[in-house]
N, C-alpha and C positions, 0 to 999 in steps of 0.2 A: 182377369185372371194373371199375374203375374209372370214375366217368361221365364222359361226354363231353359236355365244356360247348360250345354253340353247334349248328352244322347237323350232324345225326348223320352220322358216317363221313367230317369234316374233321379236318384239323390244326388244333391249338388255335394253332401258330406263325403269324402272319401278319407275314411279312419287311418290308412297306409299314408296318404298323403298327408295328413295331419300331423301322425307321428313323425314323419320326416322333416316337416317344416319345423317341430318342436324340438328334434335334438338339434337341428342346426343354429336355432336361437340360443339352446343351452351350452353350446360348444362355443359357438360366439362370445357368449357372457364370459365363458372361463378364460377365452382368448384375451378379451378385453382385460379382463381382470389382472391376469400373469403379466399383460404387456403394461398396464400400470403401474404395477411393481418394479418393471424392469425399465421403465421410460429416464432415459439418463437426463431429462427434462427436468425431472423432480428434486427438489433439492435434498440433499442427504441430512441425516439428523446428525447435528454434531455438537457434542458436551460444552458447556460452558467450562471456562479458563477460570477455576478459582483466584478470587481477588487476593492478593499478598495479606497475610496474617497481620505483618507489620511493614511500614513503608519508612524510608529514609526521614530522618526528623525533617521538622517545617521550616528548615533553613534553604529552601528552593527559594530562589529569590527574581522576581523578573523586574524590569522597571518600569513598574506599573503595567500589568497585564492589561488594563483595560483601557489605555492609551493606543488609541488609532495611528497614530504615528510610528508605534513599534513595530508596526504589522507592515508587508507587502500583499496587493490585492493579487490575487491569482484568480482567472475568469477562467468558470466553470467549461468543460468540453466534453464533448459524446464522443465514443469510439465503439462502432457497430453497438452491441446492446449493453454496452456499460457506459455511465455517463456520472458527471458528479456536477456540483452549483459552484458558484461563487464561492470563494475565502478568502480569508487572512492567513498567511502563513507567517509568523514569527521572524524576526529579523534574527532573531539569538536563539539557541537553546539554553533548556532551563538553566540556570546558574545559580552562585551561590557567592558572597562575598568570603574571602579567603588571606590569610595573610602571607605570601611566600618570596623569599629571599630570591626564588629562582628564576621569578619573574622581574627583576628590579628593571630590566631593561626594556622591559615593554610597558612599565608603569604609565605611560604618558597615553598610555590606551585605553587607563584604567576608567570607567564612569564617575567612580568613586575618591580617585585623586590619591594623592599621597602615595608614598613610595613603598612598595611591596604589597601593596593591598590590591587584588584584582578580583575582577568577576571571572572565575573560572565555571565552568559546566559541569553540572551534577553528573554522577554516572548512577545507571539504573539497570536491573536486568530489563528483558523484554518486557514481561508482564508488568513490571514496577512501572516503565516508563509509559505503557499505555494506558493504565490504570490511572496514573497522575494525571495525566492531559485529560483523562474523562474528567476525574475530580476539580479538578480548573475549570471547567465548563467547554473543554474543546476536544478535539480530536490529535491523532497522527496522521503525518502525510503517508498514503501507500506508494507504492514504487511507482505505477503512473503518475500520481499527483506529483511526486517527487522528479521525476523527469521534465514535465511539462515546467516548475518551479525554477530547475536549474536552467533550460532553454530560456526561460524569462529573465532569469539574472544576467545570462549572457547575451543577451539582446542589447543589454545597455540601457532600456526601457521602460521601468514600471513605475508603479503610483502607491503611493503608503494607502492605511485605511481611510484617510479623510480625503482622498483624491489627488493630494499634491503628487508632482513630478519626483522622484529621488534622484539626487544626484547620481550620474553616472558611476562616480568614484566611489561611493558608499555601495552602488552595487557590487561594483568590482572586489572590493574589499571583503563582502559578504560571500561572493562566489569564490573568493580565493580562500576563503579561511573553510571552505567547504571540500574543495577539489585541489588544492594544490598541495605538492608532498611537503613534508618537512620534518627534521628530527623530531617533532612532537607530534605525537599520535592523535589523530583527531576522526571523530566515528557518530552515528548518529542511529538510531533504531528507525524502522520502517513499519507501518502496519501491514505487515505480510507473514502470513504464518502457512506450511504446506502440511497438508495429512494424508496418508494414505485412506481410501476409502473403498472397499469393493474392488483393492487391486488396481487402483485407478490412486495417481497423485491431483490431490485438490489445492486449489489457491484459496485462503480464507483472509479478508480483509473488512474493513468497515465495522470495527469491532464495536460493539456498546457495553457499558457495565451496565447492567439488569440484574438484578437479586443476587448482588454480591460476585457475579461472575462475569467474565468478558464474552458477549457472545458474537460471532461472524455475522454480519448481514448481509455480506457477499461470499457466497461460495460457489466457485465455479469450477469444473477440470480444467488442469493444465493446460494451457493454449499450446496446440500442437506444432506450432512454430517455435516454441521456446528452444532455445541452446541449451544442450544437455551436456555439455563436455565442461571438465576444469581446463581453462585456455585462459590466455591473455586476447583480450580483442581492443580493438579502436575501440574509443569512446568519446573523440569531439569534445572534451574536458578543456583544452588548451582553449584560452580566447582570441588563439591566433590561427584555431583549425578549422576549417569551412569546409574540410573532404566529407563526401558521403558513407554510407554504410558505416558509421561507427554506432555506436549504442543509443545517443541521443538523438540519431536520424531514424535508427532502423525498430528503435523498442516497441512491442505490439503492444496490444491494449490491456495488456497487465503490467506494461511496464517492462519486460524483460529483455534480455538480447535475444535474438532471433536468430534460423540459419543464414540470414542473409547479412548479419553484421560481418564486417570484418575479422578474419580471425587471428592478424595479427597489431601489436597495440601496445600500449601500456598498463591498458585497466586490467588487473586480477579479478578471473569471474569463478565464483563456487557455484553451480548451478544448483537448483532446486532438489531437496532428498526430502524424504518422509520424516516429518516432527520437527522440523528447521523454521527458523525465521530470518527476516533479513535485516540486514546494515549495510550503508555504505560507510567507507572512510578512507583514510588517507595515513601512509606512514611513511618513512624512510624510502622507501623501495618506490612508493607510487600510490595510487590510490586501485580502491579495491571495492567489488560487490558483490557478497556473500551470503549465502544462505547458511546457517549453523544454529548450534544449541542457544535456548533461549535464556541460559544463567550465564554469558558472560557479560560485562558492564561497560556499557557506554551512554552517550548522552541523547537527548531528543529533543525535538522543537515543537511547540505549541502552536496549533491550528486553530481558528477560530471561526465560526460560521459569520456570514455577510452580516448578519444583525446579531447584535446582542450587548 
């Protein structure tokens, strides 16, 4: 005879207890469903950015985009829950051959030779820039990668896509072209956009061209360490500046200045706002990092996977 649990001779089934247990299970299921909907770890749904119906004519020219000597090897890195793989970054922004007497004094730097002919960076809107890089079989640097790229150039030691060491003077020229102020305005787009989702600001990056639209593969809430004020900050952009607390030293995992970044310096910083995108540039007043509307036109740099 099987053992009777509880009081002798009484049924083991208690309808009141069973009802209480079932109600707890049902309440728990409802709670889990609600938590799943509110779970901040779940990736928000973001609508693709439609591919531009028309792009600038095919005058874009790179000195043989498949020549590995035109690229700088950028080693992959890990920052908390964000990482990226090894890649090749173009030494030049996308550009085209133009005739311009305005640049006659610079003709010695012209890859095509001949007075008055130069390679001039082609200017695009942010959406055009990312789309063209995708259609060229590449990507665009995001802000974290851009910070690492600048630090690599500044170190004076880097390798091209074939594994040959690049002359330090060439690295210095590339770095100076990106960072040093000049009467000629220069800038480039980065693969960073900001969207407000459920009253929170998100950073979108790693865009891929899929089904006729740019789809972000990195969607994360803006890091809480991000500096959220319009100000001048320390940058460490100068080749002779190695003080700590500049942007290149304190950038967070998303590449943005932080509350730890020195609040005085020469880099003008326009903090992230909803529906803005990011570029870096220099003008006569000095360098800037800004989050602005995507319709402004500027240059872009092609990035290729390690193997292509």
